[in-house]
N, C-alpha and C positions, 0 to 999 in steps of 0.2 A: 871542696865545699866544706862548711862547718857541719857539725853533727846535726843541728837543728834543721838545717836546709836538707840534709840527707834524709832525715826522718819525715819531713813534711812534704817532700816532692818525689819520693819513690812510690810508684804506683803501677798497676798493670798497664803494659804496653801492648797495644794491638795494631791499630792502623798505622802507627809510626814505626813499625818493625821494618828494618831493611832486610828483605827476604833474599836479596841478591848477594849479600855480603856474608861471607863465612865467619864463624866465631872460632877463635884460637882455642883449642882444647886446653891449653895451659891456663887460660882464663877460667874455664870451667873448674878445673882441678884445684886452682888457687882459692877460688870462692867457696869450693866445698870444704877446704881446710879451715876457712874462716867460719863457715856455717856450723861445723861440729864443735865449735866452742860454746854454742848455745847450751842452756841447761836441759837435763833429761831426768826423768823420775828416778830417784835412787841412784843417779849418776850411772845407769846401766848402759847408756849409749847404744841402744839396739837399733839405731837408724841404718838404713841402707839407701843408696842413691843409684838409680838405673838411668844411664845417660844413652839416649837413643839417637843415633846418627844415621843408621842404615835407612836408605830411602824407602825400601819396601816396608820395613817395620813402622816407619813414621807414617806412611800412607794407611797402613792397617790400623794404627792407633787413631789416626785422623778420621778414619771411617766410622769407628766406633764412637768417637767424640761427636761427629756430625749427626749420627743416628740419634744420640741423646739430645743433642742441640735442637733438633727439629721439633721434639716433644716440648722442650722448654719454650721454644718460640711460639708454639700455638698457646701454651698456658699464658705466656706474657700478653698475648693479644686479647685474652679474655679478662684482663684487668680492667678497672674502671678508668675513666678518661684521665683523671689527675695523675694516677700512678703511671699509667702508660706514657703520658707526656714527660713525666719526671725521668722515666727510664729510657726515653727514645734515643738519646745520644749514646748511652751505654750499649743499647741493643744494636745500634748501627756498627760500633766497633766490634761487638760480639760476633755479629754475622760475618764481618770480614775476617775475623780470626778463624771461625769454623770453616769458612770457604777455603783459607789458605793455610790451615794447620800443617798439612803435608809438606809445605814449602819452608816452613820455619827451619832454620839451620840445625838447631838442637832441641830436643825434648828431654826434660829432666823430671823424673818420677820420684818423688820422696816417699819412702816406704819405711815401716818399723815392724819389727818382730811382734807377734801377738795378735790376737783377735778378741774384740770385746762386744760383739753384737748381743750376746745373751747375758752380759754382766751389767752391773750396776753403774750408776752415773760416776762414782768415784773412780772405777776402773776405766771407764771411757775418757774421763778428764785427764787421768794419768797418762794413758796411751797417747792421745792426740797432743797433749801438752808436752809430750817428749819428742815430737817430730815437727809440729808446726812452727815453734820458735826457730828452729834450725832452718826450716825452709824459708822463713821471712828473713833471717840473717843472710841467707844465699842470695836472695833478691837485692838486699842493701848492698852486699858486696859486689854483685854484678853492676849495680848503678855506679859504684866508685871506679869501675873499670870501663864506663862508657857502654854498658850492655844492658838491655831491658828484658823483662819477663812478664808473663801474665799469669795471675793466679787462677787456675782452673780445676774444677772438681766434677764437671759434667760426665766425664768418661766413666765415673764410678758407677753409674747405673749399670755399666757392663764391666764391672771390675773382674769378675771371674773369666770373661772372655779375654780381657787384657792380660790377666795373669797367665792364661794358657798360651797366649801369643808370645809372650816375653819370658816364659819359664819361671814365673814368680811362684815360690812355695805357698802351700795352702796356709801356713801359719803366719804369713806376712800380710799386713794391712797397707794398702795404698792410701796415701793421705791427700796428695795434691800433685797435680801435673803442671809443670812450668815450661811453656814454650819460650825458648831463649833466642834472642837476636840482638844485634846492634840496632839502635833506633836512629831515626832521622831527626835532625834538629839537634840543638845543644842545651835546651832548658825545659824544665817542667815547673808549673806553678802548683802551689798547694791547692787542693780540691775544695769546692764549695761544701762547707759543712755547717750545720748548726752548732752553736757554742756547746761545748762540753757541759756548761752549767745546766743545759736543758735536760741532760740525761744523767746527771750526777745527784746522788742523794746522800745525805749525812745522817748516820745512825738509825734511820728508819726509812723504809721504802717510801718515795714520794715526798720526802722532806728535804727542802733546800736549806743551805747554810744562810742563816740570817745575817 
């Protein structure tokens, strides 16, 4: 596929995950080599990747994820009717992922050295800006190899419990959890989005280009 197709059709895969098909670990390793070509603040490259394939650990992580998801689901049901209708399809696939997280062949946890809870916006932007581009590059690389992933962060409500489960040091921040699996079907379409013009301003907030 060309670059524009890759960028506009790579998205979170949930219900289309092939839970019965294993993922070649060599694909994971190759895609991580691609991912670490992403930029990082001051080129420090303090990212770490925790690849989880052990069934017991996957189930334990999935249990924490589901515990957080249950609270998220209750909040989503409290939204107004328009917002709830707009999110209904996404919620349906999110429920599927929560119920089957432990069956996903591989879970990849993107982490980075450092903690910024008590620091300012600049420090927070620098830390997360040094790992999230690499995580997205990993998803793009997976797509090129016929593999999908879902971008998830709900487990972070129980970040400390996850860290204890997986032996993650206290000075390391977990950024995103990526369930990885081959997907069924052979194509994805660009998502329905409002035009970028509706959220793009020029020179001053709220001003459109004339």
